[in-house]
C-alpha atoms as an extended CHARMM CRD file, in Angstrom:
* protein
*
        70  EXT
         1         1  MET       CA             42.9900000000      -22.5470000000       33.7750000000  PROA      1               0.0000000000
         2         2  ASN       CA             39.5830000000      -21.8910000000       35.3560000000  PROA      2               0.0000000000
         3         3  PHE       CA             38.0150000000      -23.9850000000       32.5910000000  PROA      3               0.0000000000
         4         4  ARG       CA             39.7670000000      -27.0500000000       33.9940000000  PROA      4               0.0000000000
         5         5  ASP       CA             39.0470000000      -28.7820000000       37.2800000000  PROA      5               0.0000000000
         6         6  SER       CA             42.6800000000      -28.6490000000       38.4480000000  PROA      6               0.0000000000
         7         7  PRO       CA             42.0520000000      -25.5410000000       40.6130000000  PROA      7               0.0000000000
         8         8  LEU       CA             39.7290000000      -27.6830000000       42.7350000000  PROA      8               0.0000000000
         9         9  TYR       CA             42.5570000000      -30.0070000000       43.7610000000  PROA      9               0.0000000000
        10        10  SER       CA             44.9170000000      -27.5880000000       45.4810000000  PROA      10              0.0000000000
        11        11  LYS       CA             44.3620000000      -24.9920000000       48.1870000000  PROA      11              0.0000000000
        12        12  ILE       CA             47.4960000000      -23.2110000000       46.9540000000  PROA      12              0.0000000000
        13        13  LYS       CA             45.9750000000      -21.1830000000       44.1430000000  PROA      13              0.0000000000
        14        14  ARG       CA             49.2560000000      -20.1130000000       42.5490000000  PROA      14              0.0000000000
        15        15  LEU       CA             50.0810000000      -23.7720000000       41.8450000000  PROA      15              0.0000000000
        16        16  THR       CA             46.8800000000      -24.3060000000       39.8650000000  PROA      16              0.0000000000
        17        17  GLY       CA             47.2020000000      -21.4860000000       37.3410000000  PROA      17              0.0000000000
        18        18  ALA       CA             43.6650000000      -20.3270000000       38.1780000000  PROA      18              0.0000000000
        19        19  GLY       CA             42.6740000000      -16.7230000000       37.7510000000  PROA      19              0.0000000000
        20        20  PRO       CA             41.7780000000      -14.2680000000       40.5130000000  PROA      20              0.0000000000
        21        21  ILE       CA             38.1550000000      -15.4160000000       40.8280000000  PROA      21              0.0000000000
        22        22  ASP       CA             37.1450000000      -17.8690000000       43.5670000000  PROA      22              0.0000000000
        23        23  VAL       CA             37.3970000000      -21.3980000000       42.1520000000  PROA      23              0.0000000000
        24        24  ALA       CA             33.8970000000      -22.4860000000       43.2240000000  PROA      24              0.0000000000
        25        25  ARG       CA             32.3880000000      -19.3050000000       41.7560000000  PROA      25              0.0000000000
        26        26  ALA       CA             34.2440000000      -19.8170000000       38.4760000000  PROA      26              0.0000000000
        27        27  MET       CA             32.9040000000      -23.3720000000       38.2490000000  PROA      27              0.0000000000
        28        28  ARG       CA             29.3400000000      -22.1550000000       38.9140000000  PROA      28              0.0000000000
        29        29  ILE       CA             29.6240000000      -19.4970000000       36.2000000000  PROA      29              0.0000000000
        30        30  ILE       CA             31.0810000000      -21.9370000000       33.6630000000  PROA      30              0.0000000000
        31        31  ASN       CA             28.4140000000      -24.5440000000       34.4210000000  PROA      31              0.0000000000
        32        32  ASP       CA             25.5040000000      -22.0880000000       34.2560000000  PROA      32              0.0000000000
        33        33  TYR       CA             26.6150000000      -20.5580000000       30.9540000000  PROA      33              0.0000000000
        34        34  THR       CA             27.3450000000      -23.9590000000       29.4190000000  PROA      34              0.0000000000
        35        35  ILE       CA             23.9190000000      -25.2960000000       30.3730000000  PROA      35              0.0000000000
        36        36  ALA       CA             22.2650000000      -22.1030000000       29.0980000000  PROA      36              0.0000000000
        37        37  PHE       CA             24.1270000000      -22.3620000000       25.7870000000  PROA      37              0.0000000000
        38        38  PHE       CA             23.1270000000      -25.9720000000       25.1280000000  PROA      38              0.0000000000
        39        39  SER       CA             19.5570000000      -25.3930000000       26.2970000000  PROA      39              0.0000000000
        40        40  GLN       CA             19.1940000000      -22.5040000000       23.8860000000  PROA      40              0.0000000000
        41        41  TYR       CA             20.8900000000      -23.9680000000       20.8350000000  PROA      41              0.0000000000
        42        42  LEU       CA             20.1150000000      -27.6770000000       21.1430000000  PROA      42              0.0000000000
        43        43  LEU       CA             16.7770000000      -27.6660000000       22.9560000000  PROA      43              0.0000000000
        44        44  MET       CA             15.6270000000      -24.3670000000       21.4120000000  PROA      44              0.0000000000
        45        45  GLN       CA             14.7300000000      -22.9540000000       24.8420000000  PROA      45              0.0000000000
        46        46  PRO       CA             15.5710000000      -19.2250000000       25.0130000000  PROA      46              0.0000000000
        47        47  GLN       CA             17.9530000000      -18.3950000000       27.8590000000  PROA      47              0.0000000000
        48        48  GLY       CA             18.0030000000      -14.8950000000       29.3190000000  PROA      48              0.0000000000
        49        49  LEU       CA             21.4830000000      -15.5050000000       30.6820000000  PROA      49              0.0000000000
        50        50  LEU       CA             22.8370000000      -15.3950000000       27.1190000000  PROA      50              0.0000000000
        51        51  GLU       CA             21.1900000000      -12.0990000000       26.1850000000  PROA      51              0.0000000000
        52        52  GLY       CA             23.8580000000       -9.9060000000       27.7460000000  PROA      52              0.0000000000
        53        53  PRO       CA             25.4270000000       -8.8630000000       31.0240000000  PROA      53              0.0000000000
        54        54  SER       CA             23.8340000000      -10.3650000000       34.1190000000  PROA      54              0.0000000000
        55        55  SER       CA             23.6440000000       -8.8570000000       37.6030000000  PROA      55              0.0000000000
        56        56  GLN       CA             23.9950000000      -12.4260000000       38.8640000000  PROA      56              0.0000000000
        57        57  TYR       CA             27.4440000000      -12.7100000000       37.2560000000  PROA      57              0.0000000000
        58        58  PRO       CA             29.0580000000       -9.2460000000       36.9970000000  PROA      58              0.0000000000
        59        59  GLU       CA             32.4280000000      -10.9230000000       36.3410000000  PROA      59              0.0000000000
        60        60  VAL       CA             31.2750000000      -12.0870000000       32.9030000000  PROA      60              0.0000000000
        61        61  HSD       CA             32.1220000000       -9.8210000000       29.9910000000  PROA      61              0.0000000000
        62        62  PHE       CA             30.2000000000      -10.2370000000       26.7470000000  PROA      62              0.0000000000
        63        63  GLU       CA             31.7940000000       -9.7260000000       23.3460000000  PROA      63              0.0000000000
        64        64  VAL       CA             29.9150000000      -10.1530000000       20.1110000000  PROA      64              0.0000000000
        65        65  TRP       CA             31.8320000000      -11.6970000000       17.2660000000  PROA      65              0.0000000000
        66        66  GLN       CA             30.8400000000      -10.6450000000       13.7650000000  PROA      66              0.0000000000
        67        67  PRO       CA             32.3710000000      -12.4600000000       10.7980000000  PROA      67              0.0000000000
        68        68  LEU       CA             34.0820000000      -10.2640000000        8.2550000000  PROA      68              0.0000000000
        69        69  PRO       CA             32.0260000000       -9.6220000000        5.1110000000  PROA      69              0.0000000000
        70        70  LYS       CA             33.0760000000      -11.6620000000        2.1180000000  PROA      70              0.0000000000
């Protein structure tokens, strides 16, 4: 539910379905990674944030998806 803005509308966290992370911090993380993604893949501007774990956002866990060989 942190990917939605509904956690911003209630001070009672359990009613929003948000995870354990602070709502404002979750929004900052989502925004920064989204901007980095589009900057890298649409504007062709390399983004260090997408290279792996970041000390700025230790909550973010990277997983690499590899398609199965055909």
